[in-house]
N, C-alpha and C positions, 0 to 999 in steps of 0.2 A: 550598464556596468561593463568594464573590460575584464574578461574572464579567460584564463588559460586552462585548457583541458589536456592532460597527458594520458594517453592510452585510448585506443579506439576499438575496444571490444564491444560487447553488447551493451554494457553499462555506459561506456563512453558515447556510443552512437545514440542511445536513448537520451542522454544529457544534451548532446549537440542538437538533436531534433527539437527537444522541448525549449531549450534556452534560446535557440535561434528564432523560434516562433515568437518568443517574448521580447525580441528586439535587442538582445545583448550583443556587445562587440566581442566575438569569440575568436580565439586563436587556438588551433589544435596542433599538438606535437605527437608524432608517431614515427617509429623507426622504419616502417614499411612504406615505401614511396607509392605503391599501387593503392594502398588504403587511403593515403592522403589525397591522391588524385580523385578517387571516387567521392570522397567527402566534399572537396572543394567544388566538384561538378554538381553536387546535389544540394549544398547549403551555401548560404552567404557567410562563409567563414574564411579565415586565413589559415593555410596549412603549412607546417614546417616539418621537414623530414629530419629526425635526429633523436638523440637521447635526452629525455626531459630532465635528467640529473646533471646535465652539462651546463656549466655557467654560461658559456658562450651561446648555446642554443636558447637558454632561457632569456638571455639578453636580447638576442635577435627576435624573440617572440614578444618582447615588450614587457618583461617582468617588472621593470623599474616603475612603470606607470600602471600596472595591473591592480585591480581591486581584489581579485580572488584567483587562486590556482587550485585546480582539482586534479588529483593524481589517482587514476583508476586503472593502472596497468595490472598485469597478472602477478606481479611481484610486490609483496608487502614492503620489502626492504627498499626497493626502487621508489615506491610511492613515498615512503618516509624521507628518503634522501632528496627527492624532488621538492618536497615541502620545506625541508631544512634549507636548501639552497635558495628557494624562492623567498623564504622569510628573510634570509640574510641579504639577498641581492635587492629585493624590492619592498620588503616589509609589508607584503600584501597578506590577506587572510588566506588560510590554507585548509584543504580538506583531503584526507587520505583514506583510501579503502585498505583496511587491514583485516585479513581473514584468518590468519593462523591462530588457533586456540592457545598456543604457547604464550602469546602476548596478552591474553585475556586479563591476567592479574596485574599487568603492567601498563594497562591502557592509560590510566590517570597520570602515571609518571611520564609516559611517552608524550602525551598531549601537552603536559605542562612544560616539560623540558624542551620540546621542539616548538612550542608556541602554536600548536595546531588549533584551529577553530572547531573542527569536527573530525572524529574518526568513526567510520561506518564499517561494520562487519556484516556482509550479506547473509551469512549462515545464521548468525545470532538474530538478525532482524527478521529473517524468514521463520525462525523458530518462535519468535515472539508473536508473530501473526498467527501461526498455527496454534499456539497456546491460547490466544484470545478466542479463536474459533472453537476450540475444544471446551472452553469454559462457558460458551454460549452456543451450543450445538445446532440450534434451529437456524442460525444465520449461515449464509454462504460467503459473506464478506463483511468486514467491519472496518470503518474508517472513523477517525476521531478528529474533531475540530475544537476550536476555542479551548485548547489545553485539556481536552478530554471531557468538557462539559456538554458537548453536543456530539452525537454519533450519527453516522450514515450506515444503515444496516440493510443488507440485501437478503431476500428470501424468495423461495419458489412457492407459488400458490398451488396447493394440491386440490384434487377434485372434491375431496370431502371437507375442504376449508370453508369456514363461514364467510370468507371473502369472495368465494367463487360465484360468478354470475350475478354480482351485485355492483351497482354504481358506487362511486366513492362517496357521494352524498348520502346514500342509504347506509353505507358502512359506518359513516361518521355518526349518523343519528342512532344507529343500533349499538355501536361499541362505545361511542363518546370517548374517543382517545385523543391524547394531546400530541400525537405524532402525525406527520404529514407524509402521505404517499406522493413522492416527488417525481419519480421516474418509473415507467413501465417498459420492459423489453418483451416483445412478443415475436418470436422467430427472428427475422432480420429487421423488424421494425422497432423503433424506439419512440416513446411518447412522453411528453410532459403533460399529464392528464388534468382535466378540469373535473368538476363535480359530477358531470354526466357520464364520465368514462366508466365502462363496465369491465371488471376484471374477469379473466378467463383462467381455466386450469392451465398450468405450466407457465403462466406469466412470471417473469422475474421482476419483483417490485423492489424499489429502494425507498426506505423510510428514513425520515430525519426527525430526531427528537433527543431529549436528554436521556441519559442512561436509565433513569428511574421510569420515565414515560415509555421508553422502548420495552423495558421489562414488563410493565403493566400491559402494554399492547399484546405482547406474546402470551401473557397469561390469559387474557381475554379470548385469544384465539385457541387456547388450550394446547399450545405448543410448548415443548420442553424449554425450561429456562434455567435449569440447574446444570452445573458442570457434569461432564461424563465422569464415571468412576473408574473406568479401565480403558486402556488403549494398547494397541499392538503397533509397533514401529518397525518397518523393514528398512534397514540401512543405519549402521552405527557410525556414520561419519560425523563431521562437525555439527551439521544441522540436527542430526539425531541426538547427539550428546546434549546440545543446548536445550532442545525441546524436552528430552527426558528429565533433565535437571529441573526445569521449570515445573514440569508436571508432578514429579515426586515431592517437590517442595509444597505443592498445592494439595497433597494427599491423594493423588491419583495413582492407581496401580499401573505399572508400565512393564511391558515385555518388549525386548529388542531382538530382532533377528539380524545377525551379522555373520558374513561368510568367513572373514579373516580371524583366525584363532588368536593371534597376537593382539588384535584390536579388541576382541572380546575380553581378554585379560585386563586390558587398560580400562575398558568401560566398567568392568566389575569392581575395580579399585576406585574409579572416579564416582560411580553411582551405585553404591552397594545396595540401595533400596530397590533398584530395578532388577528384573530377571533377564539376564543376558543369555541368549540361545545361539550357540555356534552352529548355524545352519543356513542354507540357501533360502532366502525369503520367497523365492518363486516355487519352492517345493510344496505343492498343494497338500500332500499327505502330512507333512510336518506342520503346516499352518492349521490344518484341521485337528491334529493331535494336540496342539497347544490351545485349543478352544476358540478358534477364530469365530465361529458362528455366534458365540456368546459374548464376544467383545463389543463394547459400546461404541468404539471408534477404531479407525484404522488409518495409519499415516504411511504413505510410500515415499521414501526419501533416498532411493538409490541414485547413482550417478547417470542412469540411463532413463531418458524420458519415456521411451517405449515400454520399458519394464514397469515403471511407475503407473503408467496409464493402464497397462494390461492387468496389473495387480488390483487396481481400484475397480476395474470392470468385473473382475472375478469376485471380489468381496461383495460388490453390489448384488451379484446374482445369488449369493448364499446368505448374506446378512443385509437385506434391503433397508433395515432401520438403523444400521450403523452409520455414524458420522464419518465421512471420508474426506481425507485431505491428500492431495496429490502434488508433489513438487515437479515443476517443469522448468528446464533451463532455457530451451529455445523459445523465443517469443514470437516467431514468425507465424505459427499456426494457432494462435490463441483463440481465434474465432471457431475453428473446427473443434478444438479441445473443449472449449466452453459449452459446446452443444452436445457433448457426450453424456452429460448427466453423471459425472463422477465426483460429485460433491464440490468442495472448495479446492480450487487450483491456485497454488502460490508460485509466483515467479520471483526468485531471489533478486534477479537483475532489475526487474521493475521496482521492487521494494527499495533497493539501494538507490536507484535513480530518483525515486519520489522523495526520499529523505533528503537527498542533496539539493534537489530543486526547491523543496520547502525551505531549506536554509537560505538559498539564494533569494527567494521571495522575501524572506524576513529582512535581508540586507537591503533589498530594493525598497521595502516599506519604510525603512529608516531614512531613505533618501527622498521620500515624497509620495510614492505610490501607496494606496491604502489597501492593497491586497495582502491579507495576512497569510493565506494559503489557497492553493488551487488543486483540485483533484479531478482528473479526467476519467471518464468511465464510458462503458458501452462503445468500445473501439474509438474513443476520442470524440464521439458525437455529442457527448454531454459534458459540461463543466460544472463543478460545484465549487463556488468561490466563497471565501470568508473575507468580508470587508470590514475595516475599521472606519467608523463614521466620524468625519471631522465636523467642527462646530459650524462651518459655513456651507455645509453640504445642502444642495437643493431638496434632499429627501427628508430633512429634519422637520418635525412638527406637523406633517401632513398625514391624515388618515390614509391607509393603504388603498381604500376603495376610491379615494379621490385622486390618486396618482395616475398619470398617463404612462403606465408601464408597457414596455415593448412586448409584443406577442412572443410566446415561447420562453418567457422569463417568469420564474416562480420565487417568491420570497418564502423560504422554508423555515427560518428560525430567526428570532431576535434575542440576542443575549445582552443582558444589562447587569453589570456587576457579577454576582453569583447566581443571578436568576436567568433561566432559559425559558423563553416564552413561545408558545404556539401562536402564530400570527392570525389575526382575524381582520375583517374589513375595517374595523374601527381602530386597529392598532396603529400607533405612531412611533416612528423611529426617532431616537434622541441622540444628541451629540455624545460620543464616547461609546455608543452601542457597537456590538459586533453583529453583523448580519450575514446569514448564510443564504446565498442566491444560487438557484439551479437554472441553467439555461442551455439551449442548444445553439446559441449564437456564440461565436468566438471573438476574442480581442477585447474583452472588458478589462479596463485598468482602474476604473474608479466607480464607486457606487452610483454616481450620476449616469453612468453608461446604461443603466437599466431603463432610463426614461426615454420616451420618444422625443 
């Protein structure tokens, strides 16, 4: 597809990197010539220096023949204006990043009036992910496929876990679960395990299954499956507001630390059910006074990555059983941050880019590709793909044990209608199924690519 991207911040760069790898024809618009120069030197894209809300710039970029325009500058108003001009000039589909909470109650009106295909709010999306994790505290990451019918859930193997020092085959015979352990990360190494693979303490495992099967698996491991009852949030910005609203609506007790007095008054009016504390969230004495050691969860959402990381490390030292969520803006050091053991780390820019890329894949699917969604994990070394199976696919009607499947490829789930199935050697894929595939190989575009 021909795609225009306006804005080359972290979200824009993540989009360029991902969509370029997937073979799209990309044109990038950015006002800083140095940024454009670096991008065209690094990616197979066309770069134009200029204002994305200028008709002449859009015309030079090929908006008349474009399939999609994505506006992800730092200005909500500029993003909306870019989309309006692109829609009028080329009638292409449009996506805008809009983050100001002022527009929250007007999103439907804005989308309909401007003809936008998608509006994404990074702070609200990050809050939604944090909310899911607080409602299922044993997980460190939750991804959904097949419109929520299949989940990929990450967790850490503890030393006292029934999983520790056992092979996957033995675990299955003892627990008899309908989830599949599809990926294991051990230090710097990543594995797609077979039945003989033995799990060790501190392994991060990724399981694939339906929501019901995942819940059952956690219960058999005697891990918490109920939502937390209380949380302490440091940072009352947009993400903190959205998260607190979601949590109080779910009946969870919320305390928010916010330095700015005026913002505290706003939050008190917007979320009267939450306790708003006008104090510095890095003040250890105040945190202890407000019962931090007794809180079931802690979320650090300040605008400083270093502050968020430091706070989570402190809370881990005094409340080791609390569920921790840490917001990080800079994506360059995700490997180091991920190794710190500070619970679940959320990257708003990653979340935003993933949502947009998922929409692009849906557009591509309608043009012939059968990838419904694709999720990259473990520093892009593993891909989890959701394929829709066509009637003439070579995988239809053949037991999995008889297929000549490539090494390093795992069929993790077969979804048929409303049924989500744990695959066995006798399982057969049928036309119309949705299949979840986990692989360490890149470049799959069709379900047939899993075959030798």
